[in-house]
N, C-alpha and C positions, 0 to 999 in steps of 0.2 A: 105199288104201295110199299112192298117189302124193300125194294131198291131204295125208295125215298127214305125209309126208316134207317136203312144201313148207312146211307149218306149222312143223315142227320147225326147218327151215332158217331161216325168217324169225325165229323166236324166238331161235335161236342168234345171228343177226346182231344182233338188238336187244340181247342180253346183252353181246356184244362192244362194241357202240357205247356202252352204258351204262357198261361198265367203263372205256372210254377216257375218257368224260366225267368219271367219278368221280375219275380220276387228274389231271384238269386242274382249272384254277381254276373254282370254282363260280360260276354267273351271279349277279350282284348287282343288276342293273337290273330294276326291276319294269315290265313292259309296261303295267300299269294306270296308272303314273305318267306315261306318255307320252301318255295319251289326253286329248283336249280336254274331253270330258265323262266324268268318272269314275263318276258314279252311273248306275244303270240306270233307276230309276223315272221320271226326266224324259223318257226315251226312249219310254215307253209311253203312247199316247194314251188319253184317257178316253172319246173318242167317235170312231168311224170307220165308214164305210159305214152298215149298218143296226144297228151295235152301239153300246151305251153302257154305261159302268160303273154299277152300282147299289150302294146301301149294303149293307154286310155286317152282317147282324143277329146272327151268331154266329161263333165261331172256325172258321176254315177247316181248321186242324189242331189236334190236342189240345194243351193248354198245355205238357205235358212235352216233346213233340217240338218245338214252336215255340220254347221256351226254349233247347233244345239247338242247334237250327238257327241261331238268332240269335247264339249264342256262336261257332259254327264259321265262319259266312259273314260277309263284309264287309257284305252287303246282301241283304235278302229283299223280294220284292214279291208281294202277294197281292190279287187283285181278282176280283169276279164281274161278268160281262158278260151283257147280255140283248139279243136282237135284236128286230126288229119283229114277229116271230111269237110272242114270249114265251119263246123257247128260251134257256136259260142255260148258260154254261160257267164253270168256275173256272180262273183263271190263277194260277200260282205260279212265281216265278223265284227261284233261289238263286244268288248271285254271290260268287265268291271271288277276291281279288286275287292269291292264290298258288295255282297249280294243285295244289300239295301239300296244300291244304285238301281232305281226303279226300272227293271227290265221291261215292264209293261209299256214303257214309253217308246222303246225302239222296236217293239214287235210289229211285223208287217201290217197286222190288223189296224194299227194306229198310224204308223208313219206313211203307209201308202195312201190312205185317204187324205192325210195332211198334204200330200203332193198332188191331190186332185184325182187320184185313182178311185175307181169303183171296184169293190170286192164282190164278185159274183158267186163265189163258193169258197168254203173254208172247211176242209175235211181232215180228220185225224188219220194217221197212217203209220206204217212201219217201214223203215228203209233197211233192207237186208244187205249185210256185208259179210265178208268171210270171217270177220271177228265178232259177229253178233248183230242184233237188231237194234235200231235207233228209233225211238218214238218221234214222229215228225208231224208237222202240219203242212198241208198242201192247199195253196190258195190260187184261185183264178182271178186275176186283176186286169182291168182295162182302163186306159186313159183316152178320153175323147173319142171312143169307138175306133181308134186307130192303132194304139199301142197295146197289144195283148201281151201281158207279162205273167206267166205262171210262176209261182214261187213255192219252193220247198224250204222249210227251216226247222231247226231244233234248238233247244236251250239246254244248258248244263248248269248245275250248281255243284261247285267243288269238282269232284271226279265222277259225277253221275249225270246222266241225261234225265231230264224231268218231263213227264208227260202231262202233268196237270198241276193246278194250284195246290191240291192236297199233297201231292208228291213233294212239292217244294217246301211246304210247311213242315212236313215230317223230317225232311233233310235239314231244314233250318234248326229244328230241335236237336237232331243228332249231332250236328257240328257244334252247336252252342253248348251242349253237355260236355263236349271235349274241350271247351274253352276257345273255340275257333270261330272266326268270322270268315265265312266261305266266299270265295270268288266265283265267277261264272261268266258264261258267254252266250251270245246268240249267233248261230251259224246259219247264214242264209245263202241259198243258191237260186238264181232266177235266169230266165232267158226270154227273148222276144219271139213269140210263136203263137199263132192262132190255134194250133193243134195242142191242146193241153195234155192229153195222154202221152203224146210223143215227147213233149217238153219234160214231163215228170219222169219219164223213162231216162231221158238224157241226164237230168239232175241226179238220178240214182246211180247211173253209170259213172258220172263224174265223182260223186262222193265215194263210191267203191274204189275207184282207181286212186284217188288221193289218199284215202285211209290205208290202202294196201301198200302204198309207197313209203309211208312214215313208220316210225317205230312204235312199239307197244305203249310206251309212255306218252307219246304224242297222240295216239288214238284215244287213250283215256282222257287226256287233257281236252282234246277237241270235240270228242263225241261221247265220252262216258263209257267207252268200250273196255271190257276187262281183259281182253286177249290181245 
């Protein structure tokens, strides 16, 4: 009961803040335009640690979904990586210059069922890295009882990872008060594996290795990490 009251109070405060912002001048400066490197793909290494990018022999998402995503987002990045043990992960990043580009559309909870997948579990979690913790979602998905594809993903708004809709609204207000329209991205890692705990551990190791290889600025941009 107390938790519900706190949640209601927070939501009411957000609604008041949003109303105040709506009556003020709308932000016009794009945060994306202030970045030295605007594109995402150059930030993603093709080789790091024991991982290397391998050729993609088929579509990572179905053509209909891919066409829609490419129209909605400023940039998408899709790669397959393999480590020295032959284990593979699929990396997919969707980047929007305007946080108003409905990120809900590309979330795995939406785009996987659109491709015929069943979502069997959807859990919040924390992905631990040497530079800090990232709030993530971990999904167990299956297609036709044959393709088991565990998924780990996170989203960012500006230079921060967001764990919930409330976090996003609060950051929206913060950026708007600075006169900025924030950009953001969805960073997704998946693999084909019936053993979900093993897959999630592999995703975490991949993310750790990639983020340890790039610089501090790239870590902030890709995962909202401050170190």
